N, CA, C and O atoms as a Tinker XYZ file with bonds, in Angstrom:
   200  protein
     1  N      0.844000   -1.175000    0.000000    73     2
     2  CA     0.000000    0.000000    0.000000    64     1     3
     3  C      0.893000    1.244000    0.000000    63     2     4     5
     4  O      1.830000    1.346000    0.792000    81     3
     5  N      0.595000    2.172000   -0.884000    73     3     6
     6  CA     1.377000    3.403000   -0.993000    64     5     7
     7  C      0.788000    4.490000   -0.101000    63     6     8     9
     8  O     -0.428000    4.579000    0.070000    81     7
     9  N      1.643000    5.291000    0.447000    73     7    10
    10  CA     1.211000    6.399000    1.294000    64     9    11
    11  C      1.208000    7.671000    0.461000    63    10    12    13
    12  O      2.268000    8.143000    0.050000    81    11
    13  N      0.038000    8.229000    0.208000    73    11    14
    14  CA    -0.066000    9.453000   -0.589000    64    13    15
    15  C     -0.378000   10.661000    0.284000    63    14    16    17
    16  O     -0.767000   11.707000   -0.235000    81    15
    17  N     -0.218000   10.541000    1.591000    73    15    18
    18  CA    -0.518000   11.636000    2.501000    64    17    19
    19  C      0.381000   12.852000    2.299000    63    18    20    21
    20  O     -0.054000   13.983000    2.518000    81    19
    21  N      1.605000   12.637000    1.891000    73    19    22
    22  CA     2.530000   13.744000    1.668000    64    21    23
    23  C      2.070000   14.638000    0.523000    63    22    24    25
    24  O      2.147000   15.862000    0.620000    81    23
    25  N      1.598000   14.039000   -0.546000    73    23    26
    26  CA     1.108000   14.820000   -1.683000    64    25    27
    27  C     -0.145000   15.593000   -1.314000    63    26    28    29
    28  O     -0.272000   16.772000   -1.644000    81    27
    29  N     -1.066000   14.937000   -0.632000    73    27    30
    30  CA    -2.312000   15.592000   -0.245000    64    29    31
    31  C     -2.039000   16.755000    0.704000    63    30    32    33
    32  O     -2.649000   17.815000    0.570000    81    31
    33  N     -1.149000   16.574000    1.642000    73    31    34
    34  CA    -0.790000   17.641000    2.572000    64    33    35
    35  C     -0.158000   18.822000    1.857000    63    34    36    37
    36  O     -0.466000   19.972000    2.166000    81    35
    37  N      0.715000   18.550000    0.912000    73    35    38
    38  CA     1.358000   19.618000    0.146000    64    37    39
    39  C      0.339000   20.358000   -0.718000    63    38    40    41
    40  O      0.403000   21.581000   -0.844000    81    39
    41  N     -0.597000   19.625000   -1.310000    73    39    42
    42  CA    -1.642000   20.242000   -2.116000    64    41    43
    43  C     -2.516000   21.145000   -1.246000    63    42    44    45
    44  O     -2.850000   22.262000   -1.642000    81    43
    45  N     -2.883000   20.659000   -0.064000    73    43    46
    46  CA    -3.735000   21.431000    0.844000    64    45    47
    47  C     -3.014000   22.714000    1.287000    63    46    48    49
    48  O     -3.620000   23.785000    1.314000    81    47
    49  N     -1.735000   22.607000    1.630000    73    47    50
    50  CA    -0.955000   23.766000    2.067000    64    49    51
    51  C     -0.811000   24.782000    0.933000    63    50    52    53
    52  O     -0.946000   25.986000    1.157000    81    51
    53  N     -0.542000   24.307000   -0.268000    73    51    54
    54  CA    -0.413000   25.215000   -1.418000    64    53    55
    55  C     -1.739000   25.913000   -1.709000    63    54    56    57
    56  O     -1.758000   27.106000   -2.012000    81    55
    57  N     -2.830000   25.187000   -1.619000    73    55    58
    58  CA    -4.148000   25.800000   -1.830000    64    57    59
    59  C     -4.460000   26.843000   -0.783000    63    58    60    61
    60  O     -5.037000   27.885000   -1.093000    81    59
    61  N     -4.085000   26.575000    0.448000    73    59    62
    62  CA    -4.308000   27.517000    1.543000    64    61    63
    63  C     -3.496000   28.801000    1.315000    63    62    64    65
    64  O     -4.027000   29.901000    1.471000    81    63
    65  N     -2.248000   28.672000    0.956000    73    63    66
    66  CA    -1.410000   29.846000    0.699000    64    65    67
    67  C     -1.928000   30.652000   -0.489000    63    66    68    69
    68  O     -1.955000   31.881000   -0.439000    81    67
    69  N     -2.339000   29.970000   -1.550000    73    67    70
    70  CA    -2.880000   30.659000   -2.711000    64    69    71
    71  C     -4.145000   31.432000   -2.348000    63    70    72    73
    72  O     -4.330000   32.571000   -2.779000    81    71
    73  N     -5.008000   30.812000   -1.557000    73    71    74
    74  CA    -6.263000   31.448000   -1.165000    64    73    75
    75  C     -6.012000   32.686000   -0.321000    63    74    76    77
    76  O     -6.702000   33.693000   -0.486000    81    75
    77  N     -5.049000   32.633000    0.572000    73    75    78
    78  CA    -4.709000   33.803000    1.392000    64    77    79
    79  C     -4.338000   34.978000    0.495000    63    78    80    81
    80  O     -4.815000   36.094000    0.703000    81    79
    81  N     -3.504000   34.737000   -0.484000    73    79    82
    82  CA    -3.071000   35.810000   -1.372000    64    81    83
    83  C     -4.149000   36.267000   -2.335000    63    82    84    85
    84  O     -4.263000   37.462000   -2.610000    81    83
    85  N     -4.931000   35.350000   -2.846000    73    83    86
    86  CA    -5.920000   35.671000   -3.863000    64    85    87
    87  C     -7.138000   36.374000   -3.289000    63    86    88    89
    88  O     -7.654000   37.314000   -3.894000    81    87
    89  N     -7.602000   35.931000   -2.127000    73    87    90
    90  CA    -8.835000   36.463000   -1.555000    64    89    91
    91  C     -8.606000   37.618000   -0.578000    63    90    92    93
    92  O     -9.568000   38.197000   -0.073000    81    91
    93  N     -7.344000   37.958000   -0.308000    73    91    94
    94  CA    -7.010000   39.043000    0.624000    64    93    95
    95  C     -7.774000   38.908000    1.944000    63    94    96    97
    96  O     -8.527000   39.801000    2.332000    81    95
    97  N     -7.568000   37.786000    2.620000    73    95    98
    98  CA    -8.293000   37.492000    3.848000    64    97    99
    99  C     -7.691000   38.217000    5.046000    63    98   100   101
   100  O     -6.488000   38.474000    5.083000    81    99
   101  N     -8.530000   38.543000    6.021000    73    99   102
   102  CA    -8.055000   39.103000    7.283000    64   101   103
   103  C     -7.537000   37.962000    8.152000    63   102   104   105
   104  O     -7.768000   36.794000    7.840000    81   103
   105  N     -6.840000   38.288000    9.240000    73   103   106
   106  CA    -6.097000   37.278000   10.001000    64   105   107
   107  C     -6.986000   36.160000   10.538000    63   106   108   109
   108  O     -6.571000   35.001000   10.529000    81   107
   109  N     -8.194000   36.470000   11.006000    73   107   110
   110  CA    -9.016000   35.402000   11.582000    64   109   111
   111  C     -9.587000   34.502000   10.491000    63   110   112   113
   112  O     -9.837000   33.321000   10.731000    81   111
   113  N     -9.794000   35.049000    9.295000    73   111   114
   114  CA   -10.245000   34.207000    8.184000    64   113   115
   115  C     -9.096000   33.349000    7.656000    63   114   116   117
   116  O     -9.323000   32.266000    7.118000    81   115
   117  N     -7.872000   33.831000    7.810000    73   115   118
   118  CA    -6.707000   33.026000    7.418000    64   117   119
   119  C     -6.622000   31.783000    8.289000    63   118   120   121
   120  O     -6.385000   30.682000    7.793000    81   119
   121  N     -6.819000   31.966000    9.599000    73   119   122
   122  CA    -6.779000   30.820000   10.512000    64   121   123
   123  C     -7.934000   29.868000   10.205000    63   122   124   125
   124  O     -7.728000   28.656000   10.128000    81   123
   125  N     -9.126000   30.393000   10.032000    73   123   126
   126  CA   -10.277000   29.560000    9.685000    64   125   127
   127  C    -10.076000   28.899000    8.322000    63   126   128   129
   128  O    -10.539000   27.782000    8.093000    81   127
   129  N     -9.396000   29.586000    7.433000    73   127   130
   130  CA    -9.160000   29.072000    6.090000    64   129   131
   131  C     -8.272000   27.847000    6.034000    63   130   132   133
   132  O     -8.217000   27.180000    5.001000    81   131
   133  N     -7.571000   27.530000    7.121000    73   131   134
   134  CA    -6.781000   26.296000    7.160000    64   133   135
   135  C     -7.700000   25.100000    6.895000    63   134   136   137
   136  O     -7.308000   24.130000    6.248000    81   135
   137  N     -8.909000   25.189000    7.398000    73   135   138
   138  CA    -9.845000   24.083000    7.256000    64   137   139
   139  C    -10.739000   24.260000    6.036000    63   138   140   141
   140  O    -11.010000   23.289000    5.329000    81   139
   141  N    -11.202000   25.478000    5.775000    73   139   142
   142  CA   -12.218000   25.697000    4.744000    64   141   143
   143  C    -11.738000   26.613000    3.614000    63   142   144   145
   144  O    -12.517000   27.427000    3.119000    81   143
   145  N    -10.480000   26.500000    3.199000    73   143   146
   146  CA    -9.985000   27.390000    2.145000    64   145   147
   147  C    -10.730000   27.240000    0.824000    63   146   148   149
   148  O    -10.823000   28.229000    0.097000    81   147
   149  N    -11.272000   26.066000    0.456000    73   147   150
   150  CA   -12.023000   26.022000   -0.806000    64   149   151
   151  C    -13.243000   26.942000   -0.809000    63   150   152   153
   152  O    -13.601000   27.490000   -1.851000    81   151
   153  N    -13.880000   27.116000    0.346000    73   151   154
   154  CA   -15.025000   28.024000    0.444000    64   153   155
   155  C    -14.592000   29.460000    0.152000    63   154   156   157
   156  O    -15.249000   30.149000   -0.628000    81   155
   157  N    -13.514000   29.916000    0.756000    73   155   158
   158  CA   -13.058000   31.288000    0.549000    64   157   159
   159  C    -12.587000   31.508000   -0.886000    63   158   160   161
   160  O    -12.803000   32.582000   -1.447000    81   159
   161  N    -11.954000   30.518000   -1.478000    73   159   162
   162  CA   -11.517000   30.634000   -2.866000    64   161   163
   163  C    -12.717000   30.717000   -3.791000    63   162   164   165
   164  O    -12.732000   31.539000   -4.707000    81   163
   165  N    -13.721000   29.885000   -3.570000    73   163   166
   166  CA   -14.930000   29.933000   -4.386000    64   165   167
   167  C    -15.669000   31.244000   -4.233000    63   166   168   169
   168  O    -16.199000   31.776000   -5.208000    81   167
   169  N    -15.710000   31.772000   -3.015000    73   167   170
   170  CA   -16.364000   33.053000   -2.764000    64   169   171
   171  C    -15.652000   34.181000   -3.509000    63   170   172   173
   172  O    -16.306000   35.054000   -4.080000    81   171
   173  N    -14.332000   34.171000   -3.506000    73   171   174
   174  CA   -13.567000   35.199000   -4.203000    64   173   175
   175  C    -13.769000   35.117000   -5.716000    63   174   176   177
   176  O    -13.874000   36.144000   -6.386000    81   175
   177  N    -13.824000   33.901000   -6.252000    73   175   178
   178  CA   -14.034000   33.728000   -7.692000    64   177   179
   179  C    -15.432000   34.178000   -8.096000    63   178   180   181
   180  O    -15.599000   34.798000   -9.146000    81   179
   181  N    -16.431000   33.879000   -7.286000    73   179   182
   182  CA   -17.795000   34.296000   -7.598000    64   181   183
   183  C    -17.936000   35.830000   -7.620000    63   182   184   185
   184  O    -18.711000   36.370000   -8.409000    81   183
   185  N    -17.207000   36.507000   -6.777000    73   183   186
   186  CA   -17.280000   37.974000   -6.749000    64   185   187
   187  C    -16.680000   38.583000   -8.009000    63   186   188   189
   188  O    -17.072000   39.680000   -8.408000    81   187
   189  N    -15.751000   37.901000   -8.633000    73   187   190
   190  CA   -15.167000   38.404000   -9.872000    64   189   191
   191  C    -16.193000   38.322000  -11.004000    63   190   192   193
   192  O    -16.271000   39.232000  -11.830000    81   191
   193  N    -16.972000   37.253000  -11.051000    73   191   194
   194  CA   -17.920000   37.046000  -12.131000    64   193   195
   195  C    -19.122000   37.977000  -12.024000    63   194   196   197
   196  O    -19.816000   38.190000  -13.018000    81   195
   197  N    -19.386000   38.535000  -10.850000    73   195   198
   198  CA   -20.557000   39.389000  -10.686000    64   197   199
   199  C    -20.301000   40.802000  -11.066000    63   198   200
   200  O    -21.201000   41.638000  -10.979000    81   199
């Protein structure tokens, strides 16, 4: 059995860092974004389309 946890962790960390920069989050949303960064990224993208 192969362990793919390293790749998933790196992907999650990269997504979190990208979201911080792209969505210009305040400090408490950055901390919350560790868990829910896809929500903040989607919210930022939706605001561009409107």
